[in-house]
N, C-alpha and C positions, 0 to 999 in steps of 0.2 A: 622534354620530360628530365632530362639529366640534370641537364642546369637548374629545373625549378626545384626538383628533389634535394640536390644539394644545398642550394641557397636555403630551403626551407630547414634542414635539418641546422644547418652552421649558422643561420640567422640569429640564433640567438647570443652569439659571440658581441655583437654591437653592444650589450651590457655587460660585458666581462672587463675585466679589470689587467693589468698587468699583474703577472706574479711573482716573488721573489725567490724564482727561480731563475738566474741569468740574466731576466728582464730589466735588472738594473745596469750591469754592465751595457747592455746594448743598446737600452734608451733612457730609461726614468732617472739613472743617474750618471748619464754621460755626455759630459758638456761637449763633446765633439758634434754628437750626433743631435743634439737640442738645438744646437745651432743653427740646424738648416743645412741645405747645401750651399756651402762657402768655398770659396778657393782654397782657403787653408783647412777645410773639412776634407776635400777632395785631396789634397797631398796626403793628409793624415789618413784618409782610409786605404791609399796604395800602400803607404808604408808603416803600419802600426800591425803590431801581431797581437795585438788586445785579443783577450778571450781565447788565447791558446790556436790562434788560426790565421791565415792571410787569406781575408776572403772581401775585397775590395768592393765588389758589387754588391754585395748583401748589406754594405756599411753605406754605402749610397742609396740604398733604398730604404733602409730606416732613417736615413738622412732627408729623404724625400718627403716619407710620412710628416716627419716633425716640422718640417716646411709648411707642408699644407695642412695638418691637423693639430700640430703643436703636441701636447701630452695628453688626448684625446685615445684613451686605450681602445675603444669601441670600433674607430675607425682604423688604426692599425691592424686590428683583429680582422676586419672588413678585406683590406688588401688583400693580406694571406687568403681569404677566403678566394676571391677572385681568382688568385693566381692557381688556387686547388682548383676550382671549376676548370679554368682555361687548360689545365694539364690531363682533367681528367675528358675534356672535348677532344683536345690535342691525340691523347691513346688512341680513342674512338677513330677518327681521320685516318692515322697512323696506321693502325691494324686493317681498316676498312680496305686502304689502298694497297696496302701489302698482301691481304689474302683475300681479298672479294669476298669476306663472310660478313655480311651488314652485321646480323643480330647475336654474332657471338663476338663479331667484334665491342658490339653494345653493350653486352654483359660483362666482357672483361672491365670496361670503361666503367660500368654502375658497381661493380664489385671495388675496383679504385677508388671512386670517388665517396662510397656509402659506408665501407669497412672500417670498424671501430677503431682498430689498430694504427688508422691513418690521423686519429683525432689528435694526438700529440703534435703531430708536425703540421697539422693546419691551426688548430686552436690556442697554441703557446707562439706568443710573439717573437722569441729566441730563435723559434727554430724557421723564420721568414726563410733561410738559407736552403732549407729543405724543398717549400715549394718553389723559391725563387731557381735554385741550381735544375730542379726538374724542369721546369720550364724550357730552360735551355737544354736540357737532357733531351726532351719530347721535340723541342726545334732541329735538336743533331738528328735525331732518327728520322724526321719530316725531311731533311735535305739531303740525307743519306739514303734513302727511299727514292729519290728524283736523279741521285746520283747515280744508282744502280740501277736505273732506266737507263741512262745514257753517260756513261762514264766522261767527264773531261774536268780537267784543271779549273775550268770555269765553276763547275758543279761541285769542284770537290772543296774549293775556297769555303764557302758557308759551314759545311760539315766540321771544319780547320776551328772556323769563328765561334760560332754556337760552342762547341766544348771548352773553347777557351774561356769564353762567358760563365759558364758552367762550374768550370774548375774555380773561377774567382768568385762564384758566390758560394759553392763548398765544395772541398777536395774529394769528397766520397765518389764523385764520378771518373775517378782514377781508371775506373773498369770497363768502362764504355769501348776501347777498342776490341774488347774481346766481345764485348754484347753486338758489336756489329759484325765480327766473325760468325756469331751465332747466327743471326738473321742473315748472314750469307748463305748459309745450311738451311734453314727454312725463316720466312715463307718464300725468301728473296729468290732460292733456289741457283746460288749463282757459284756451288760447286758441281762439278762436270763429272757424271761416271756414265761411262761404256755399258748397254745393258743388251741383250740377247744374244751374246756371242754364240756362234755354231759351236755344238760339242767338239767337234774334231777341231776348233783353233781355240781351244776354252784356254789352255795352257798359255799360246802365245797373247790371245786378247786378256787374261786377267794380268798378265804382266806389263800391259800398254795401259789398261784402266788405272794400274796402282801407278804407273809414270805419269797419266793424266793427271789423276787425282792427286799427288803430290805437286807437281806444276800448279795446278789451280788453287790449293791451299797455301803453296809457297808465294804466288802472286799475290793473293788476297793479304796477306802478312805484309808483304812487301808494299802493297798500296797502302796499308795502315800504320807505316812506320812514323810518319808524322805525329800522326795522332798518339803512338806510344811513346814519342820523345814528349809530347806536351806533358800526357799522364806523368811519365816519370820526372820530369821537373816540379810538377805539382807537389808529387809526392815527397820531394828532397827539401822542398820550400815548407811542405806542410809538417814534417817530421823535426824539421828546424825550430819551428814556430811552435809545436806544442811542448818540444823539448824545454825550449826558452820561455816558455810561460807553466811550467810544471805540471802540463796536463799528462807529461807520461811518466810522472815519478813513482806510480805503483809498477810501472814494467820490472823496475830494478827491484821491489819488494815482495811481489807476487812471483812464484817461482813460475817456470813455463811450464811443467806438467800441470798446475792448477789451471793456466791460460789454456792448454790444450784441451784439458776435460770442459773446462766451463764452454770452449769455442763448440765443443761436438754437443753438447746438452742445449745450448742455445739454438743451435740449428734446429735440433729436433721441437724445444720449444715454441719457437715461433712457426712451426707449424702447426702444432696444438692449439694456438693463439690463433691461427687463421681458422682453424673449425671452430672452437669454442672460443670467442672473444669476451671473456668473462674476468671480471678481476681484474683488470687492467689498472696499472701505476704507473706515477709521474715517474718512479724510482726503484728499481730493482738491486737490493745490495748483492754485493760479488759474495759470493761463497768459498773460498779458499778450499774447501776439503769436501766434495761430492761425493755419494754413495757410490762404490764403484758401481754395483746394478745399473744406478742411473746413468752412467756416461756411457761404458759397454753396451748398453741397449741404445743410447741414442746413434750410437757408433754402428750398430749392427743396420739399424733403421736406416740409415744414411748409407752406406752401402748398399745395403739391399736395393733401395731406390734409384742408386746411381746402377749397380749392372741392369736392373731393368731398365731403365733409359736408355742406354748404351744397346742391350739385346734388340730391342724395340726402335732402334733408331732408323731404320729402315722402313719400317712401317707406320710408325707415328714419330715422326720428325719432331712434331710441336713437341713431344715429351722430355725428348734429349736436351731442346731449344728450351724450354720452360726451366726445366730442373737445374740445368747448369749454370742459366739466367740467375736463377736464385742463387746458387753456390756460390758463382764470380762476384756478383754485384752485394754480398753480404761480408766478402771475405774482408775489406779494408776497416769493420767495425767491427766484427767479430769477436775481438777480444786479443788475440794472438799477440800483438801491440797493445799493451792494457793502457786507453786514454780514461783520467777520472776512474771513480770508485766504483761503477755499477755494474754488474752483470751483463747485462743485456738492457735494453730500451726499446719499445714501440715504435719511434722514430726511426730505426733503422730500419723499418722494413718496408717504408713509405716506397721505393723503388725494386727491391727482391720481391716483393708479392707480388708484383704483376706476372714474374716468372711462374709461379706458382698458378694463379687465375687463369693462365692462357691453357696449360694441360687438361684441368680441370674442365674449362668450359668446353674446349675442343673434344676431350675424351668424352664427356657423357653427352655430347648433340653427336657424335658419331657411333655412340651404341644407342639411343635414343632413336636415330635415323631408321634404324633395321628391324624398330618393334610397331606394333601393329597401332597402338595405341601411346608411343613413342613421342610425337611432336605435341599430344596434348599434355600428357603428364609431364614433359620437358616444361610447356609455358608455364603450367600452374607452380610447378617446383621452382623456377626461377623467380616467378613470382613472392614466393614465400620465402626464399633466401634474400632477397632485394629486403622486401618488408622488415624483417629480422634486424638485415643490416641498418635499416633505416631506424628502429626501435633502439639497437644497443647505440648504434653512435650517438642518437639526439640521447640519451642518459650520459653517455661517457662526455659530451661535452661540456652538459650542466657541471661536471666535478670540476672543468678548468673554471669555472665563473671566478672564483678569488684565489689567492694562497691559502687561504685557510681550508675553504672546501677541497682545494687540491690534497691538502696533506693530511687532513683528515681523513677524506677515504684513501689515501695511501695506506696509511696506518691501518687500517681497517684489513686491507686486502696482502698484506704483508707483514713480515715478521723481522725483529731486530734491527729495523730500519732507522737506523742514527740520523742519515742527513732528512728524512722526512721531522724526525724529533726536532733538530737542530731549528728546520726552517720555520717550522710551526710556532715552537718558541722564539724566534726572533718577530715574527707577529704577534704574538700575545705581549711579549715585552713592549711594543710599539705601542699598543694599547693600554700599556700600563697595566696588563696581569700579571704583576711581576712571579707569583707565587706559582702559578699554574707554567709561566716560561721557564723558573728556574728548575721546576720538577723535571721538565721536558728535556732540559738541558743535561741534567744530570742524568738522565735514562739516556741519551746521546751518547755521553762520555763513558756509561757502564757498556755500552753497548759496543763500544769502539774507543778504547781508552787514548789511542793513538790519534786523533780526530781533534787536530790541536784548534781549528774554528770555532769546534761547540765548546772546548775547555776556556777558549778568549772569550766568547759570548758569555759562560757561565761567570767567569769573573767579571766583566761587565754589571752582568745582572745582579750579583752579591755586590758589588762595590754600590750601585745605585739602590738596594735594599740596605747599605749600612754595616755591613760586614767586613771590614778591610782586612782583617787576617786572614779570612777565608778567600777574598779574591785575590790577594798574593799569593797565596800558596798554589792556587790555580792558575796566575799567570807563568808562576815557575813551572807548573806542571805541564803548563804548555810551551815554554821553552825549550823544558826538557825534551819531547817528542818532538819539537818543530825548532829547533838552535836560531832559524833564520827568520822569523816570524819578528819583523820590524815594528809591526803595529804593538803588539805584545811587548817588546821592550819599552817602547815610547809609554804605555798607559801602566807598567809597572813603575816604571821612572817616577811616573806624575805621583803616583800614591805612595812611594818611598819618601818623594819629596814631602809631600803633605805632612807625613808621620816626623818629620828634622832629620830625616837619612839622606842628607845633598849629597855627599861624597857617592853614595851607592847607584843617587837617583842619576847623578852625573854619567857614571860608568853605562848606565842602560841608555843613556839619550843617545851618547856617543855610539853605542853597538848599535843604535838605530839607525842612525844616519849614516855609519859606513854601509849597512846592508842596502840600506836604502837611498841613496844621496839628495835624493827628490822627495822625502817624506818633509813637508814643512812645518808638521806639528811637532814632529821631532826636534827640527832645528829651533820654532820655537820657545818649546818647554827646556832645551838647553838654555838657550837666551837667559830666561827667568831664575834660574836655576845659578848661572855664573851670576847674575846682575846680583842676586844676594848673597853670593859668596863675595862681590865685591869686585869680582874680575870684570872690569868694564869694557874694557876693549875686546875680551872673547866675547861677551856677550854682544856688543853692536855690532860684529862679525856674525854672529849667530843668527841675529834681527835680520842682519842686511841679507843674508843666504836664504832667510824665508822669504824675504821679497822679491829676490830675484826668482824665486821658485812661483811664487803664488803674492803678484802686485797687488792684489787685492784684501789682503791678510791685516784687516783694522788694527787687531790688536798688537799685530808685530810693528806696525805704524804708530800706534799711542807707546807702546814700549820702549821702541828707538828713540821717540821725541822725548821722553823722560831721562834716556840715559843721557842723549846729547845736551839737558838742560842741566844735569848735574857737571858736565865738563864747562858750562857757559856757552854752548853753542847755542841759545835759544833761536837765533836767528835761524838756522839749520833745521832747529825742531819745529817751528812755525809749521811748513809744508809738509810737514809728514803728520802734524798734528789735523791739520787742515785734512788733509786726505783721509783719517781716520773718522773722521767729522761726516766727509760725502760716502763714503763707504756704510757708515753705520749711522745713520743721524737721531738715531734712537738713544744711546748711549750718552746718559748725563756726562759719566767720566770723562767722556771725549772731549765735550764742550767746556768741562772746567779747567781742563789741560789747557785746552785752546787759550782758553780764556785768562788764564792764569800766564801764560807767555807772552800773550797781547799785551795784558797790562802791564807786567814787568817792561815790556820794550816801549811801554808810552801809550799804545792804541787802546786806549781807554774806552771809546767809543764802543768800537766793535766787543773790545773784553766785556761791555757790558749788555750786548746783548748776547754772546754765549752762557754768561750766568743766569741769564732770564731763560735762557732756551734748558738751562738745565736744572734751574725750578720748576718748570712747566710740566719736565718729563719725570722728575724724581722730588714731591713737594718734602717728602720727609730727609732728603740731605741735607745736613745743616752748612756744608762748605761755602755752596754758592750763596746761602743767603749773608754767611757770616763776608764772605770777600766782596761781596759787591755794596753790603752796608758800608764796610770801611774805606770804599771809595767812595761813595756818595757822602762821608762824613769828613775827609779827611785831604779830599784833592784839593791841591793849590787853585785851580782852575773853578772858579764861582759857576759858572755853568754847568759843572759835572757835580754840585754839590747840591742836596735836597734833604735837611736836619729830619726833615718828618718820617719822611721815606728809610732813611736809614735805619731811625731808631724801630719802625715796622719791622725793618728785616734782621735785626740785629736781636730783638726781642723774641723773633722767630726761632734763630740761631740757638740761642741760650734755651729756648724752651725745650727744641728737640733735643737738647743736651742736658737737661736738667740742670742747668745752670752751675757745672762742673768742669768748664775749662776755663782756664784764667784767659787766653788770647780772644777766644768768643767774649768773656768779660768784658776785656779792654778795649774791644771794638764797641762794644754798647756803652761803655765811659764814653769814648769818641763821639759816638752818635747822639748822645744826650748834650753831651758839650755843643756839637753844632747847631742843635735843638733851640739850645740856650736853657737848658736843663740840668744848670751846673749842680746845683746840690746832689740830685741823682747821679752825674756824673762824678763827682767826688765820692759818695760812698759806694758806689759799683766799681770804682779806680781801686777804692781800699779792699774793695772784696777780692780783687784780681790780683791783688799783690799776696796778699796772705794766704790767697790758694797757692801760689808759684813759689812762694818760699817754704808753705807745708809738703809742697812736693819734691822740693829742693833744686827748682828753679831760680836760682838766685839772679842771674843774668838778666831773665826775664822779669824778673820783679824789681830789677834797678829802672829798666828802660818804663815800666807802670810808673816809679815813682816820679822821674821825671815831667811823664804828661800829669799825672796828679798836681804837679805844683802849678802847672797852666791853669787847669780845671780851678785851681782855688783862686786863680787871678783874675778868672772867669775868661778867661781865654782859650779857644779853641784849640786843636791839635791840626798842624797840616804838615803833609811828609810831601818833598818834592818828587821823589819817587820812590811810589810804592812799590815791596816785596812780598809779592804771597807765597805761600805753600803749594806745591804739588800733591796730587793723589800718589802716593809712590807705591800702590797697590798695582800689581800684574793683570 
């Protein structure tokens, strides 16, 4: 029943998409993950700290999904649902084995499986780490239960192994050794206390009880030292990864007092959301200044429950265990060390809520057991609670259908949510709805002026809409708030270059590559501007660096080839032109450049093929028509000449330019001569000479005059080694 109910509620995710909230970094824009399970991918998974964490098992899970399903989001979602179902069933099995209470265990497992607060962990592909790490957490509890029945090193090894795998899926499991100590207290009963001592020996026996209890606790702690060491190691690695990835940047911005008050409030808020799981959101903005009554009230509630749990621990051990399970397992993500800009997150409750479910279920069951109609009321209440959870979870899962449904819902149920405005705007901009996108970006930066990503995106949108000055202002403001934003330096440099401010553009490109030496676009753009400034050696070095970082960068291959031809290195340039054509076969300019290089080297047959391909791809570009016509009209090899075809191509080239280019007119004159139409060749050549002279191209006019004299003697023009012009535009 548990399996069917969970699959029914979550089965709708098969129609869900990826969402633009970390799913890009984890899956659909991550080339390592998309490649599937490969040797290089495995090495990367164990060495990377991408996304601010070291969790190789999670990366391997995503890689396996891509290996099996590609980028079919529905199947990625279903795998997470499978893990969630498995976790729910394991929770039932573990509790039943440890407590011998079947229906109570089933109710806790049902709440875990069907509570709306857990939707985020299951319906969000990026939170695979939650369901996967919890699977290993459950296996750790199962293995520990076996170990507790009959302690031995053979049974201890699986406990250590499962915990290690869990930590490599998500480091939130660092508190597991403390959870195991709680389970030792209840339900495993591994704490030993002497009871019923005779009154006259009370003082002596009390002292002995205390010594025995202390010895037992110490033994249980020592027993878990390897697990504590494992957890401590994981904590150090995680802190390093999050600091390196910038995820902890707010720790140094948000005062400790704000983090403490937020932590107190969040502990209480999660309890409230457990009881009333409504208006759940994908992101809750951090509030630096909380009302005093709010955090003091939350603190008093926590203290009150803690006192009750401790005082009643002998009579209701499950209350103390459940409560401190909740407190301890939430501690790594409660915000004392601020990771990200959220105040809290539903996904953080995935494991901690088990600690609250246990005392609630056990406590209500114990109360009902002593009432006349208690069992009937208990069954009815359980059914109502489960059906309510099913309905709430069904609705909440639907909000995760697409990024747009997710963030539109988030904006409805939260206030001043800059991240939701930014992410919704990203989707709107991708769909071409620029005005609405700009409106949401502007709202995001109004709410959070230092939100560099939103300002950067606003600049992109403004530039796309044709507001360059406004875009430049936003890029500058982005860099004021975030001076290490390499993409902003790169884009600002590109806009300044477009406006002719090349010196400042070069400064920004250089700053971008200093911040991020692997920024291929910044290296490429720097090469483009250096080439414009005739700094060819520096430009070549930048293009080469671009290709070292990204060997498949087609434009870098093409532009490097152009610079090499300027230096007379056409033999060295041709491989780069060929690579550019292979990487992007649909770019006419690449075919033209390769054809020019081949023609200048004498490989005319292959060159003619690439000219033809350029014409096929872009029939409105006059250059391939002209160059191909020149070859067909002037080449000394009669097998390559075809006068009639040359005339057709040359006329097409001149038509496209309105007969305004003297070079193209010169080509047409040569074509007429090859076709035997000398009177037209003479008149066209004269027109070319007149146009060249009127535009100050006297040397060209002299060349045309020499050819004109041949046409007057009814002789076609032949060129031993044609020299063609390259497309110099980057």
